[in-house]
C-alpha positions in Angstrom: -0.1 -0.1 0.0 1.4 3.4 -1.0 0.4 6.9 0.5 -2.3 7.5 -1.9 -4.2 4.2 -2.5 -5.7 1.4 -0.2 -6.1 -2.2 -0.9 -8.3 -4.4 1.1 -6.0 -7.5 0.3 -3.1 -5.5 1.9 -5.0 -4.5 5.1 -6.8 -7.9 5.8 -3.7 -9.7 7.3 -3.2 -6.8 9.6 -6.7 -7.1 11.1 -5.9 -10.8 12.1 -8.8 -12.6 13.6 -11.2 -9.6 13.6 -14.6 -10.6 12.9 -15.6 -9.8 9.4 -12.2 -8.9 8.5 -12.8 -8.5 4.7 -15.6 -6.2 5.2 -13.7 -4.1 7.8 -10.8 -3.8 5.4 -12.9 -2.7 2.5 -14.7 -0.1 5.0 -11.5 1.2 6.2 -10.0 1.3 2.4 -13.3 3.3 1.3 -12.9 6.0 4.0 -9.3 6.2 3.2 -9.7 6.6 -0.4 -12.4 9.2 0.2 -9.9 11.2 2.2 -7.1 10.7 -0.2 -9.2 12.0 -3.1 -10.0 15.1 -1.1 -6.2 15.7 -0.7 -5.7 15.1 -4.5 -8.4 17.5 -5.4 -7.0 20.1 -3.0 -3.5 19.5 -4.5 -4.8 20.2 -7.9 -6.8 23.3 -6.8 -3.4 24.6 -5.2 -1.5 24.1 -8.3 -4.0 25.5 -10.5 -4.3 28.6 -8.5 -0.5 29.0 -8.3 -0.4 28.6 -12.1 -3.2 31.0 -12.7 -1.5 33.7 -10.5 1.8 33.2 -12.1 -0.2 33.7 -15.5 -1.5 37.0 -14.3 2.0 38.2 -13.2 3.4 37.2 -16.6 0.5 39.1 -18.3 1.2 42.2 -16.4 4.6 42.4 -18.1 2.6 43.4 -21.4 1.9 46.7 -19.3 5.5 46.9 -18.3 6.4 46.5 -22.1 4.1 49.1 -23.1 5.2 51.6 -20.6 9.1 50.9 -21.4 8.5 51.0 -25.0 6.4 54.4 -24.6 9.1 55.9 -22.7 11.9 54.9 -24.9 10.6 56.3 -28.1 10.1 60.1 -29.0 6.8 61.5 -28.0 5.5 61.7 -31.6 5.4 57.8 -31.7 3.8 57.1 -28.5 0.4 56.2 -29.5 1.7 53.9 -32.0 3.9 51.9 -29.9 1.4 51.5 -27.2 -1.2 50.3 -29.6 1.3 47.7 -31.1 1.4 46.3 -27.5 -2.0 46.2 -27.0 -2.3 44.2 -30.3 0.5 41.9 -29.6 -1.8 40.5 -26.9 -5.1 40.6 -28.9 -3.9 39.1 -32.2 -1.5 36.8 -30.1 -4.4 35.5 -28.3 -6.4 34.5 -31.2 -3.7 33.0 -33.3 -1.9 31.2 -30.2 -5.6 29.7 -29.6 -6.1 28.7 -33.2 -2.6 27.3 -34.1 0.0 28.0 -31.6 -0.7 26.0 -28.5 -1.3 23.0 -30.8 2.0 23.4 -32.5 3.8 23.9 -29.1 2.2 21.3 -27.0 -0.1 19.1 -29.1 0.8 15.6 -28.0 1.8 13.1 -28.9 3.9 14.4 -31.8 6.9 13.6 -33.9 9.3 15.6 -31.8 9.5 18.6 -34.2 6.0 20.0 -34.2 2.7 19.5 -32.1 -0.2 17.9 -34.1 -3.3 18.1 -31.6 -5.5 20.4 -29.8 -6.0 23.0 -32.4 -8.5 25.6 -31.2 -8.1 23.9 -27.8 -10.1 20.9 -29.0 -10.1 17.6 -27.2 -8.1 18.3 -24.2 -7.4 15.3 -21.9 -7.9 17.3 -18.7 -9.5 20.7 -19.4 -9.6 22.0 -15.9 -5.6 22.2 -16.0 -4.8 22.5 -19.5 -7.1 25.6 -20.0 -4.8 27.4 -17.5 -1.8 26.0 -19.0 -2.8 27.4 -22.4 -3.2 30.9 -20.7 0.1 30.5 -19.1 1.9 29.7 -22.4 0.0 32.4 -24.3 1.3 34.9 -21.9 4.8 33.8 -22.9 4.1 33.7 -26.6 2.9 37.5 -26.6 6.0 38.5 -24.6 8.3 37.3 -27.6 6.2 39.5 -30.0 6.7 42.4 -27.4 10.5 42.1 -27.6 10.4 42.2 -31.6 8.0 45.4 -31.7 10.6 47.3 -29.7 13.3 46.7 -32.1 11.4 48.1 -35.1 9.7 50.9 -33.3 9.3 54.4 -34.9 9.6 53.7 -38.6 7.3 50.5 -39.2 3.9 50.5 -41.0 1.2 49.4 -38.6 0.0 46.6 -41.0 3.4 45.2 -40.6 3.0 44.9 -36.9 -0.2 42.9 -37.3 1.3 40.5 -39.9 4.5 39.6 -38.0 2.8 39.4 -34.8 0.3 36.9 -35.9 3.0 34.9 -37.7 5.4 34.9 -34.8 2.9 33.8 -32.1 1.1 31.4 -34.4 3.9 29.6 -36.0 7.5 30.6 -35.3 7.7 30.9 -31.4 5.4 27.7 -31.0 7.6 25.5 -32.9 10.5 26.5 -30.8 8.8 26.0 -27.5 7.9 22.5 -28.9 11.3 21.6 -29.3 12.6 22.6 -26.0 9.6 22.6 -23.6 7.1 19.9 -24.9 7.7 16.5 -23.6 8.0 15.2 -27.0 10.2 17.9 -28.3 13.8 16.6 -29.6 15.6 19.0 -27.4 13.5 18.7 -24.3 15.1 17.6 -20.9 11.6 15.9 -20.0 11.7 13.4 -22.8 11.3 9.8 -21.6 14.4 8.5 -23.8 16.9 9.7 -26.5 17.7 12.9 -24.7 19.9 15.3 -26.8 23.5 14.6 -25.6 22.1 12.6 -23.0 20.7 15.8 -21.2 18.5 17.8 -23.4 18.3 21.7 -23.0 17.8 23.2 -19.8 16.0 26.5 -20.7 13.6 26.7 -17.8 11.8 30.0 -18.4 13.1 30.8 -21.9 16.3 32.5 -22.3 16.4 31.0 -25.7 12.8 30.0 -26.3 11.3 33.5 -25.6 14.2 36.0 -25.7 16.5 34.9 -28.3 13.4 34.1 -30.5 12.0 37.8 -30.2 15.3 39.1 -30.4 16.4 37.5 -33.7 13.1 38.4 -35.2 13.7 42.0 -34.2 17.3 42.0 -35.6 16.0 41.1 -39.0 13.1 43.5 -39.0 15.3 46.4 -37.9 18.3 45.3 -40.5 16.0 45.2 -43.5 14.2 48.3 -42.8 17.3 50.2 -41.8 18.0 52.8 -39.0 15.7 55.7 -38.2 16.2 59.1 -39.9 18.9 61.0 -38.0 20.2 58.0 -36.0 23.6 58.3 -37.8 24.9 61.6 -39.2 26.4 61.9 -42.7 29.9 60.8 -41.3 28.4 57.6 -39.9 28.7 58.7 -36.3 25.9 57.6 -34.0 23.3 60.3 -32.8 21.4 59.7 -29.7 17.6 59.8 -30.2 16.3 59.8 -26.6 13.1 58.6 -25.6 10.7 61.2 -24.5 10.0 59.9 -20.8 12.4 58.5 -18.2 9.5 58.3 -15.9 7.7 55.7 -18.0 11.1 53.8 -18.7 11.3 53.3 -14.9 7.6 52.4 -14.4 7.8 49.9 -17.2 10.9 48.3 -15.6 9.6 47.9 -12.4 6.2 46.3 -13.8 8.6 43.9 -15.8 10.5 43.1 -12.6 7.2 42.3 -10.8 6.0 40.2 -13.6 9.4 38.4 -13.8 8.3 36.6 -10.5 5.4 34.9 -12.5 7.8 34.2 -15.4 10.6 32.5 -13.8 9.2 30.8 -10.5 5.8 30.3 -12.3 7.7 28.2 -14.8 7.5 25.1 -12.4 3.9 25.1 -13.1 3.0 23.2 -10.2 3.9 24.1 -6.5 2.5 21.0 -4.9 2.9 17.9 -6.9 2.8 14.1 -5.7 4.6 11.4 -7.3 2.4 8.4 -6.2 4.4 5.7 -8.3 6.9 5.9 -5.5 4.5 6.4 -2.6 6.1 9.8 -1.7 4.9 13.3 -2.1 7.5 16.0 -3.5 6.8 19.6 -3.1 8.6 22.3 -5.4 8.1 25.2 -3.0 11.7 25.1 -2.0 12.8 25.4 -6.0 10.2 28.1 -6.4 11.7 30.2 -3.8 15.2 29.7 -4.8 14.4 30.5 -8.4 12.8 33.9 -7.1 16.0 34.6 -5.2 18.5 33.8 -8.2 16.1 36.0 -10.5 16.3 38.9 -8.2 20.1 38.8 -7.5 20.9 38.5 -11.2 18.9 41.6 -12.1 20.3 43.6 -9.1 23.9 42.6 -10.0 23.4 43.5 -13.6 21.8 46.9 -12.7 24.8 47.9 -10.5 27.4 46.8 -13.0 25.7 48.8 -15.7 25.5 51.8 -13.4 29.0 51.9 -12.6 30.2 50.6 -16.1 28.4 53.4 -18.0 29.5 55.8 -15.5 33.1 54.9 -16.4 32.4 55.0 -20.1 30.1 57.9 -20.6 31.0 60.1 -17.5 27.5 60.2 -16.0 24.8 58.2 -14.3 22.1 57.2 -16.7 18.6 55.6 -15.4 17.7 54.4 -18.9 20.9 52.5 -19.0 20.5 51.0 -15.5 17.0 49.9 -16.3 18.1 48.1 -19.5 21.0 46.5 -17.6 18.5 45.3 -15.0 16.3 43.7 -17.6 19.5 42.2 -19.3 20.3 40.4 -16.0 16.8 39.0 -15.9 16.8 37.8 -19.5 20.2 35.9 -18.7 19.1 34.2 -15.7 15.7 33.3 -17.1 17.1 29.9 -18.5 19.0 28.5 -15.6 17.0 30.3 -12.7 16.0 27.0 -11.2 19.2 25.2 -11.3 22.0 27.6 -10.1 23.0 28.7 -6.7 22.3 32.5 -5.7 26.2 33.3 -5.9 26.2 32.2 -9.5 23.2 34.2 -10.3 25.3 37.4 -9.1 27.9 36.4 -11.6 25.4 35.8 -14.4 24.1 39.5 -13.9 27.5 40.9 -13.8 28.7 39.5 -17.1 25.3 40.1 -18.6 25.7 43.8 -18.0 29.1 43.8 -20.0 27.5 41.7 -22.9 25.0 44.5 -23.0 27.3 47.3 -23.2 29.5 45.4 -25.7 26.5 44.6 -27.9 25.4 48.3 -27.9 28.8 49.4 -29.0 28.8 46.8 -31.7 25.4 48.0 -32.9 26.8 51.6 -33.3 29.8 50.3 -35.4 27.6 48.3 -37.9 24.8 51.0 -37.9 22.2 48.8 -36.4 19.3 50.8 -34.9 17.2 49.4 -32.2 15.3 52.1 -30.1 14.9 49.8 -27.1 18.4 47.9 -27.3 15.8 44.8 -27.6 18.0 42.8 -29.6 21.1 43.4 -27.9 19.4 43.0 -24.5 17.3 40.0 -25.2 19.4 38.4 -27.8 22.9 39.1 -26.4 22.1 38.5 -22.6 19.7 35.7 -23.5 22.5 33.9 -25.4 24.8 34.4 -22.7 22.1 33.0 -20.3 22.0 29.8 -22.1 25.7 29.4 -22.1 25.9 30.4 -18.2 23.5 27.6 -17.5 25.4 24.9 -19.2 28.5 26.2 -17.1 27.0 26.7 -13.6 24.0 24.3 -13.4 24.2 22.5 -10.2 23.7 18.6 -10.1 21.2 18.3 -7.2 19.2 21.2 -8.4 19.1 19.6 -12.0 17.9 16.3 -10.5 15.5 18.1 -8.2 13.8 20.0 -11.1 14.0 17.2 -13.6 13.6 14.0 -11.6 13.3 10.4 -12.8 16.5 10.4 -14.9 19.6 10.2 -12.6 23.1 10.8 -13.9 22.0 13.4 -16.4 24.8 16.0 -17.3 24.9 19.3 -15.3 27.2 22.4 -15.6 30.6 22.1 -17.1 32.2 24.3 -14.3 30.3 22.3 -11.6 32.0 18.9 -12.8 29.1 17.8 -15.0 31.1 17.5 -18.3 30.6 19.2 -21.6 27.3 17.5 -22.9 24.9 20.1 -21.7 27.0 22.9 -23.1 26.9 21.0 -26.5 23.3 20.7 -26.1 23.0 24.5 -25.4 25.2 25.5 -28.2 22.8 23.4 -30.6 20.0 25.3 -29.0 21.5 28.9 -30.0 22.3 27.6 -33.5 18.8 26.1 -34.3 16.9 29.1 -33.0 19.0 31.7 -35.0 18.7 29.6 -38.0 14.9 28.9 -37.7 14.0 32.5 -36.9 16.2 33.7 -39.6 14.5 31.6 -42.3 10.9 32.4 -41.1 11.1 35.8 -39.7 13.9 37.2 -42.0 11.9 35.9 -45.1 8.6 37.6 -43.9 10.2 40.9 -43.3 12.0 40.8 -46.6 8.7 40.0 -48.4 7.0 42.9 -46.5 9.8 45.4 -47.6 9.5 44.2 -51.1 5.6 44.8 -51.2 6.3 48.3 -49.5 4.5 47.1 -46.3 7.4 47.4 -44.0 8.7 50.9 -43.5 6.7 54.2 -43.4 7.7 57.0 -45.9 10.2 59.8 -44.9 7.4 62.5 -44.6 5.5 60.2 -42.3 8.6 59.4 -40.2 9.4 63.1 -39.8 5.8 64.0 -38.8 5.5 61.1 -36.4 3.4 58.0 -36.8 0.9 59.2 -34.2 -0.3 62.2 -36.4 -0.1 60.2 -39.7 -1.7 56.9 -38.8 -3.4 57.4 -35.5 -5.4 60.4 -35.6 -3.2 62.8 -33.4 -0.7 63.1 -30.8 -0.4 61.3 -27.6 0.0 64.5 -25.6 -2.3 67.3 -26.5 -2.4 70.5 -24.5 -5.1 72.4 -26.3 -3.3 75.5 -26.2 -4.8 76.6 -29.4 -8.4 76.7 -27.8 -7.2 79.7 -25.7 -8.3 83.2 -26.7 -5.3 85.0 -28.0 -6.9 88.4 -27.1 -7.7 87.4 -23.6 -5.4 88.9 -21.0 -3.5 86.6 -18.7 -4.9 85.7 -15.2 -3.4 87.7 -12.4 -2.2 86.1 -9.3 
């Protein structure tokens, strides 16, 4: 008899010569099973509540993206960038419902693409999977939000609608199937034939979310070219400052808040029982550790960026610090559950220098990204993938991915190079897949004159030319010019 089931045959010998031992054993088992079922139902309710709460936190990141993007662009494009963030969620919701979730998690599959659950049809356990769908949808629209920042201030509105639908409905879901679905060829939860004996440990998506969104943004920004005035006639970079540091800070804190659903929430369950062995296994310790490593990586990256940029530029800059903080989060996202807190501090420290270095490189090659999104999510995300392969700790790996003892862990922790090899493969296949799909899409849009706005529209601002007016209207024109000023 294990902890969750009762057998009358197991109990009867314990009752000895008690009269009607069989009937007594059956009665005891019936009461035991009733109580056990209540505990199981309660456990499922706790897990589903935890999952939905995490989903709400991740969805709140959309507001963070909207505020961060709005503050990072010039005032004349504020309405445009906020509308694109709203529609990332709306169009992403429909296309992820129709196609994306099925391609990502439709099981069983061939290892490369999901084949079931289109339009959320025929779920095996609807009470759980509906919440899981919502959680995964919040991740999909986060990837689309990354891309929108890279191509801000010079992109036609119709192009946003097309690329967002394509990214959330096809491109992102297939990558998430590879590394997150139990059937995926690179997943660490496959029952057999793990990639290099380990699979890819990308717990909350340094590669699946951040690198995918970044590479898509790279191709969009590269194909349409830099904003007018971003580089002068000699090729020197000219700073086009965003109009509101206040919104940047607000967006950063909202993203920080949402990351506690993004990373710890990726456990999906906080109370989970493995009845096969007769023991229960709670994941609350791993959840807490993941929240700590997430926090420390962001804090370390923020402080490193603060002093690093002070050394380089000669002043303290709040926007740089906010981007550095987010770079630390993007880097730790992949390995947040399997590394020690001290390693998370190192992760954030190096992520800050990765971001600074990629920003310098972007200026040299005349790449223009108003939010540094490709550098932040792509550069720091890639570093996070490598970092996990170097510092994943053996007992944490076995705790998060139980059932397969002896799997590889971090190279610098004594676990060999197989995990690192798997993670290098992940970077290469994501770059290749997103390049072929999103690069081709943006190229076609450019050829059809559906990607970049005209020079006149860009100079006037997209808010005025496409959205009916400016975000900030003071109505000064309504004042009577002949009316004397008020006396105080």
